[in-house]
N, C-alpha and C positions, 0 to 999 in steps of 0.2 A: 897557738890557736889559728893564726892566720894561715899556716901551712895546711891545716886540715881543710879550710875553706878553699884554698888554692887547688889542692889535689881533688877535692870534690868537684870543683868547677871544670878541671881538666877531664875528669871521668864523665861528667855530664856532656861536655863537648864531644867526647868520643861517642856517646849514645846518640847525640844529635846527628853525627855522621851516618850512623846506622839507619836512623829515621829518614835521612836524606836519600839513602839508597831506595827505601820503600817509596818515597815520594816521587822519585824519578823513574824507577823501573817497575812500579806496581802494575800488576796485570790488569786491574780494573780502575776505573775512575774513583770508586769508593776507597780503594787501597791508597791511591795517591792523596786523596783528601785526608785520610787518617794520618798518613805520614807527615803531611804539612802541618796538620793540627798538633801532632806530637812535637814537632819542632817548635811551634809557637808556645806550647805549654812548657817545654824545657827551657826555652829562652826566658820565660817569666821567672823561673826558679834561678836561672843563671844570673839574671839581673839582681835578684836578692843576694845571691852569694857574692857578687861583685861589690854590692853595697856593704856587706860584712867585711870584706877585705879592706876596703877604703875607709871604713868606719863612718860611712854616710848612709846608713840604712834608711833614714827618713826620706831622703831624696830619691833613692833607688826604689823604694816601695811605691812611691807615687808613679814613677815611670813604669814599673812592672804592672801596676794595676791598669794604667792606660793601655799598655801593650796587650794585656790579657783581654781587655774589653774589645779592642780592635780586632784581635785574633778571633774572638768568639763571633763578632758580627760578620767578619769575612767568611768564616766557615758556614754560618747560617745562610748568607747570601749565595755562596757557591753551591751549597746543597739544594737550595730552592731552585736555582738556575738549572742544575742538572736534573732535578726531579721534573721540572716543567718540560725540559728537553727530552726526557725519557732516555737519557744516556747514562744514568748513574750506575747501572749494573751490567752494561754492555761490555764486551771485550774491546780492548783498545786496538 
């Protein structure tokens, strides 16, 4: 069963690389923010999978919840900043 979690983690890491491409080379600021938010969401799931591999799910769930909350607050702050700056939908 551990090998399933390990292969799922590797596949999720590959998906994170694709989101990293969108975060770096996105044509607009909104695309970049979505890419970074997707990386944060996938990192939360990756933390849970790591907890399943190491049989310490209780500890990794706490870490994943804290990371998800920080990711959510960071995206809200960045979107509010770019909305006030009027640069959210401009070309980069």
